[in-house]
C-alpha positions, 0 to 999 in steps of 0.5 A: 500500500502506498499512501500520499498524505498531507497534515495541516496544522490549523490555528497556529498562524502562517508559520507551519514549518515546525508543526509539519516537521514534527509529522515528517520526523515521525514518518522518517523515524518509522523506517518505512519507505517514504518521500516528502515534497512540497505538497505531500508525504508518501509512505509505503507498507502494509495497512496497519503499519502505514496507518499507525505511522499516519496516526502518530504523525497527526498526534505529533502535530495535534500536540502543538496545534488546536486543530489538524486537517488530514488529506490522504490518497491510498493505492491498495495493491496486494503483493506489490512491494517497492511500489513508490520506486517501481512506479517512477521507474516505469514512468521514466522508461516511457519518457526516454 
């Protein structure tokens, strides 16, 4: 399973880097394959482990924000591992 998600702290003003960094740290410390870009963090693993990491990331932001918004998009495909890398590699082959 691959999940792209965005956690937005609300009620903390315009500077959200510190609360968002708390969430990204949880994801990076999880040991699961992940990537962060300007819009989303993407993480890969099985349902229970991915959702547990996302919950911990939300909880980390909720410690410093009175309200938290979560957006997520999931690709559920049994038997696929290393999907984040494989999808990009397949795309790159078609661009060559």
